[in-house]
N, C-alpha and C positions, 0 to 999 in steps of 0.2 A: 634211701631217699625216695619219697613218693612224688609222682608227677600226675597232676590232674588229667584225666582223660586217657591215661595209659594203664591198661589192665593186662599185664603180662605175668606169666608164672615166674617166680623168683627161682633162679638156678645158680649153682656155684660155677667157678671157672671150668672145672673138668666137665660138668654137665653141658656148659655152653659149647665147648669145643667138641665134645662127643656127639652132639646133635648136628654139628655142621656136616653136611654131606655134599659130595660132588664139587668140592672146592678146587680140585685139580682137573676136573673135566670142563673144558671151555664151553661145552654145551649145556652145563648145569644151569638151573634157574638162577642161582646166585650170580654166576658169571655173566649170563646173558642179560640179566636185569641191570647189572652195573654198566655193561657195555652199551646197552640200549639207552640208558639214562644220560650218561655223560655227554654224548653229542647233542642232546636236547637242551643242555644247560646253556644259558647265555654266556657269551665270551667275557662279560664283566661280572660273572657270579663271584661273590665274595664269601670267604670263609674266615671266621674269627677263631683264633687259637685262644681258648679260654684262659689258660694259665699265664699267658703273656699279654693278653688283651690286644694282640696284633692282628691285623687283617691282611689276608693274601687273596689274590685271585685264585679261583679253583685250580687252574693248571699248576700254579706255583705251589699250592697246598698239596696237590697230589705228588709233586716232586719231593716235598718233605716226607711224605709217607714212604716213598721209594728209599730215601736215605734211612729211615727208621727200619724198614724191612731188611735192607742190606746189612746194616750195622748189627742188628739183633740176630739175624740169621747167622752171620759170621761169628758172633760171640758165642752163640749156642753150639755151632759146629766145632769151634775150637775147644770149648769146655767139655763137649761130649765125645770128642775125637771122632767126629762124623765128617763125611765128605759132602754132605748136603750143602748147597750154596743157593743164594738168591738167583733168580733168573737173570741171564746175561743182560737183558734190556734194563732190568731194574738196577743191576749193578752199574751199568754205564751211566744211567741217570744220576745215581748216588755219587759216583766218582766225579762227574761233571759239577754237581752242586757243591760238593765238599771242596773241590779244587778252586772253584770260583769264590767260595767263602774264604778260603785261605788267602787267595790273591787279594781280595778286598780288605781283609783284616791285616795282613802282614806285608803285602806288596810282592811284586813279581820276583825281585832279587832274592828275598828271603825264601820264597817257595822254590826257586831254582836251587838255592843252596841246600834246602832240606831234601830235595829230590836227589841231590848228588851225594848226600851223606850215606 
């Protein structure tokens, strides 16, 4: 897909990830750039999830990304027999979001019963 005004080299998925560097270093340009930008965003910054057409505030959108990171990291770890896990803070956000979603969808009694099973 072509986007007017965007002239970037086309790469495949392995090339994209191979070129990422410093992602685990909190001082890397990638990480400091994100950490510097987020506090500058307005509290009412909205993000639209294209495939659903739903809009969330930036903070809530970032919580959905934590769920995705935790779920997919766990899935990969289980399938690759790896002990790598999502960061504890990410996992805590993901569990809180998923528990709140289950409570909203099924109610507290059903969630309590599921936890006891």
